[in-house]
C-alpha positions in Angstrom: 146.2 167.6 98.7 145.5 163.9 99.1 142.8 162.4 101.4 145.6 161.0 103.6 147.1 164.4 104.1 143.7 165.9 105.0 143.2 163.1 107.5 146.6 163.7 109.0 145.8 167.4 109.4 142.4 166.7 110.9 143.8 164.3 113.6 146.6 166.7 114.4 144.2 169.6 114.8 141.9 167.5 117.0 144.9 166.7 119.2 145.7 170.3 119.4 142.2 171.2 120.4 141.6 168.4 122.9 145.0 168.0 124.5 146.8 171.3 124.0 143.8 173.5 124.4 144.1 175.3 121.0 141.2 177.5 120.0 139.3 175.5 117.4 137.8 178.7 115.9 141.4 179.8 115.1 142.1 176.5 113.4 138.9 176.9 111.4 140.2 180.2 110.1 143.5 178.7 108.9 144.4 177.4 105.5 143.6 173.8 106.3 140.6 173.9 108.7 140.1 170.1 109.2 139.2 168.6 112.5 138.5 164.9 113.2 135.8 165.6 115.9 133.0 168.1 116.3 134.7 171.0 118.2 131.5 173.0 118.7 130.3 170.4 121.2 131.2 171.1 124.8 133.0 167.8 125.1 134.3 165.4 122.5 132.5 162.1 122.4 134.2 159.1 123.8 134.0 157.4 120.4 135.7 160.4 118.7 138.5 160.4 121.3 139.0 156.7 120.8 139.1 157.1 117.1 141.8 159.8 117.5 143.7 157.5 119.8 143.6 154.7 117.3 144.9 157.0 114.6 147.9 157.9 116.7 148.5 154.3 117.6 148.5 153.4 113.9 151.0 156.1 113.2 153.1 155.1 116.2 153.0 158.5 117.9 153.0 157.0 121.4 153.5 160.2 123.4 150.3 161.6 121.9 148.6 158.2 122.7 149.6 158.6 126.3 148.2 162.1 126.5 145.0 161.0 124.8 144.6 158.0 127.1 145.0 160.4 130.1 142.3 162.6 128.6 140.0 159.6 128.3 140.7 158.6 131.9 140.4 162.0 133.5 137.7 163.7 131.5 135.4 161.1 130.0 
């Protein structure tokens, strides 16, 4: 698996945890337990969320960008 594939999985998993309320502990027990932020913290840092937003902007996944922007506005 390439570094880019690992990065893609990590950002997708972070999106699932932050926006879709997936259980991060379940993700950690899966085959590819990569997450782009520290899920053990009670809240993701603003910097981590902005980094996740920037990733989805670069990959042109704008629906996810809107959800993440809403998360930033409402929760951080």
